[in-house]
C-alpha positions in Angstrom: 75.6 118.5 117.2 73.0 116.5 119.0 75.2 113.8 120.4 76.0 113.9 124.1 78.3 111.3 125.4 77.0 111.8 129.0 74.1 109.5 127.9 76.5 106.7 127.0 79.5 107.2 129.4 80.8 104.0 130.9 78.9 101.7 128.6 80.3 98.5 127.1 81.7 100.4 124.1 83.6 102.8 126.5 85.0 99.9 128.4 86.5 98.3 125.2 87.8 101.7 124.0 89.4 102.6 127.2 91.0 99.2 128.0 92.6 99.4 124.5 93.6 103.0 125.2 95.4 102.0 128.4 97.3 99.3 126.6 98.4 101.8 124.0 99.6 104.3 126.6 101.5 101.7 128.5 103.2 100.6 125.3 104.3 104.2 124.8 105.5 104.3 128.4 107.8 101.3 127.8 110.3 103.8 126.4 111.6 106.7 128.5 111.2 109.3 125.7 108.2 111.7 126.1 105.1 111.2 124.0 102.2 113.3 122.9 98.5 112.2 123.2 96.1 113.9 120.7 92.3 113.5 121.1 90.3 114.8 118.1 86.9 114.6 119.8 87.6 114.9 123.5 84.2 115.7 124.9 83.8 117.2 128.4 86.3 114.8 130.0 84.2 113.6 132.9 80.6 112.4 133.3 78.4 112.0 136.4 76.8 108.6 136.5 74.1 109.9 138.8 73.2 112.7 136.5 70.1 113.0 134.4 71.7 111.7 131.2 73.3 108.6 132.6 70.2 107.7 134.7 68.0 108.1 131.6 69.8 105.4 129.6 71.5 103.4 132.4 74.0 102.2 129.9 76.9 102.2 132.4 75.1 99.4 134.3 76.0 97.0 131.4 79.5 98.5 131.2 81.8 99.7 133.9 79.4 98.6 136.6 79.8 95.0 135.6 83.5 95.3 136.3 83.1 96.8 139.7 82.5 93.6 141.7 84.6 91.3 139.4 87.5 89.6 141.3 89.7 87.5 139.0 90.6 89.8 136.1 93.8 90.1 134.1 96.4 92.7 135.3 95.7 95.2 132.4 92.0 95.1 133.1 92.6 95.4 136.9 94.8 98.4 136.5 92.2 100.1 134.3 89.3 99.3 136.5 91.2 100.4 139.7 92.1 103.6 138.0 88.5 104.3 137.4 87.2 103.3 140.8 90.0 105.0 142.6 89.7 108.3 140.7 88.4 111.5 142.0 84.7 111.3 142.9 84.6 107.5 143.1 86.1 107.0 146.6 82.6 106.3 148.0 81.4 104.2 145.1 81.0 104.5 141.3 79.6 108.0 140.7 81.7 109.4 137.9 83.1 108.1 134.7 86.3 109.8 133.4 86.5 110.3 129.6 89.5 109.5 127.5 91.3 112.9 128.2 91.1 112.5 132.0 92.1 108.8 131.9 95.2 109.7 129.8 96.0 112.9 131.8 96.3 110.8 135.0 99.0 108.7 133.3 101.2 111.5 131.8 104.8 111.5 133.0 106.9 114.6 133.2 107.7 115.6 129.7 104.6 114.0 128.2 101.8 116.2 126.8 98.1 116.0 125.7 96.4 118.1 123.0 92.6 117.9 123.4 90.2 119.1 120.6 86.5 119.7 121.1 84.3 121.7 118.8 81.2 121.9 120.9 81.2 125.1 122.9 79.7 123.8 126.2 81.8 120.6 126.1 85.0 122.5 125.4 84.2 124.9 128.3 83.9 122.0 130.7 87.1 120.5 129.3 88.9 123.8 129.9 87.7 124.0 133.5 88.7 120.3 134.1 92.3 120.9 133.1 92.7 124.5 134.3 96.2 124.9 135.8 97.6 121.7 134.2 100.5 122.7 132.0 100.8 119.3 130.3 97.2 119.4 128.9 96.2 121.9 126.2 92.6 122.3 125.2 91.6 123.5 121.7 88.0 124.5 120.9 88.1 123.6 117.2 87.4 120.8 114.7 89.7 117.9 115.6 90.2 116.8 112.0 91.3 120.2 111.0 93.5 120.6 114.1 95.6 117.6 113.1 97.1 119.7 110.3 98.5 122.1 112.9 99.3 119.6 115.6 101.2 117.0 113.6 104.0 116.1 113.9 104.2 116.8 117.7 107.4 118.1 119.1 107.9 114.8 121.0 108.0 113.0 117.6 106.2 110.0 119.2 102.7 109.4 120.5 99.1 108.5 119.8 96.2 110.1 118.0 92.7 109.0 119.2 89.9 109.6 116.8 86.6 109.0 118.5 83.8 111.0 116.7 80.1 110.9 117.5 79.1 109.2 114.2 75.8 111.0 113.8 76.0 110.2 110.1 78.1 107.1 110.0 79.1 106.8 106.3 79.9 110.5 106.1 82.0 110.2 109.3 84.0 107.4 107.8 84.9 109.6 104.8 86.0 112.4 107.1 88.2 109.9 109.0 89.7 108.6 105.9 90.6 112.1 104.6 92.0 113.1 108.0 94.2 109.9 108.3 95.5 110.4 104.7 96.6 113.9 105.5 97.9 113.0 109.0 100.0 110.1 107.8 101.7 112.4 105.3 102.7 114.7 108.2 103.5 112.0 110.8 103.8 108.5 109.2 105.3 106.9 112.4 102.5 108.0 114.8 100.1 105.6 116.3 96.5 106.2 115.2 93.5 104.6 117.1 90.0 104.9 115.6 86.9 103.9 117.6 83.9 102.9 115.5 80.3 101.7 116.3 79.0 98.4 114.9 75.4 98.2 113.9 75.4 96.6 110.5 78.6 94.8 109.5 78.1 96.0 105.9 78.6 99.6 107.1 82.0 98.8 108.7 83.7 96.6 106.2 84.3 99.2 103.4 86.0 101.5 105.9 88.3 98.8 107.2 89.2 97.7 103.7 90.1 101.2 102.8 92.4 101.5 105.8 94.3 98.4 104.5 95.4 100.6 101.5 96.5 103.5 103.7 100.2 102.7 103.3 100.5 101.7 107.0 102.3 98.3 107.6 100.6 97.2 110.9 96.9 97.5 111.5 95.2 95.7 114.4 91.5 95.4 114.9 89.8 94.8 118.3 86.0 94.4 118.5 83.4 93.5 121.0 79.9 92.4 120.0 77.2 92.1 122.5 74.4 91.6 119.9 74.5 90.2 116.3 75.9 92.8 113.9 72.8 92.7 111.7 70.5 95.5 113.0 70.7 99.2 112.4 68.4 100.0 115.3 70.8 99.6 118.2 74.5 99.6 119.0 75.4 96.0 118.6 79.1 96.3 119.3 82.1 98.6 118.8 85.7 98.3 117.6 89.1 99.9 117.8 91.3 99.9 114.7 95.0 100.8 115.4 97.3 102.0 112.7 101.0 101.5 113.4 100.0 99.3 116.3 102.8 98.6 118.8 104.4 95.2 118.6 102.6 92.5 120.5 99.6 94.6 121.3 97.5 91.7 120.3 99.1 89.5 122.9 98.5 92.3 125.5 94.8 92.5 124.7 93.9 88.8 124.1 93.2 87.8 127.7 91.6 91.1 128.8 89.2 90.9 125.8 88.3 87.3 126.6 87.4 88.2 130.1 85.5 91.4 129.0 83.4 89.3 126.7 82.4 87.1 129.6 81.6 90.1 131.9 79.7 92.2 129.4 77.5 89.6 127.7 73.9 90.4 127.5 71.1 88.3 125.9 73.7 86.1 124.2 77.4 85.3 124.7 79.5 88.3 123.6 81.9 87.8 120.7 85.3 89.4 120.0 87.5 89.9 117.0 91.2 90.5 117.6 93.3 90.2 114.4 95.8 92.0 112.2 94.2 93.5 109.1 97.8 94.1 108.0 100.7 92.1 109.4 104.1 93.4 110.2 105.3 92.9 106.6 102.3 95.0 105.3 100.6 91.9 103.9 96.8 91.7 104.1 95.5 88.9 106.2 92.2 87.0 106.0 89.7 88.4 108.5 87.9 85.6 110.3 84.3 85.6 111.5 83.7 86.6 115.2 84.6 84.0 117.7 83.5 83.4 121.2 85.9 84.8 123.7 87.1 81.3 124.7 88.3 80.7 121.1 90.4 83.8 120.4 93.1 82.9 117.9 96.7 83.9 118.2 98.0 86.4 115.7 99.6 85.0 112.6 102.0 87.9 112.6 105.8 87.6 113.1 107.2 87.4 116.6 
């Protein structure tokens, strides 16, 4: 595996992913019953922004660093940003970016648990070291897709699966995700499944999203952020999160934070967002609109 997230940690795609992730964790925390967080591609868990990899690309400068000085941000976005900036290693400025496992681990309540899967030997070793002595976090050096067969359903009976693979071969990765979700939903049909995906060419993404609409899940929410037009295969133009069994009103929770993020993370052109239900609460397919500027985000047509 050639992909190393250290080159991309804290970029605009990470910001979108992790803001949505916080919204999902907070939705689970709305009920007192314990939950389980499962990460199929956990990485090393923490990334130095002053290290060789981050300095070589500088991608975090157009991501988390844009939020550092921002003053008027919505509460969800403020909680997420303050959690990053106030975390270990960042007391004297932005020097480290925590990956999904570390961000979630900091939010676990007594009784909650995390199952982290990472196939790459070096990354898994760093992950083990990061959570050494933490009884709530369990690290598995194994293929995350295969691990779902053993980990689902979790003993807590409620929770979230994050699928965030490297997409070194994008079309092949989509097929792996589809197969993994099909099997996982048979084992745990009530779980929340969040899939991060890159956007280069829109034509590469649409078939995957259409197939998810026939997965048997009743509620599927899509959240995307585009900083470039989605018509070039030569760069990362945007990214998205698609959430199966999305919590009620998650779209309302994300609408204002996404609007503000689009303004903060714009590059050569105004950033655009999509926030819509691919399937509504009744399981009906909805029309998927074209990307809109952040100031024109529509309200969900779903039932309230």
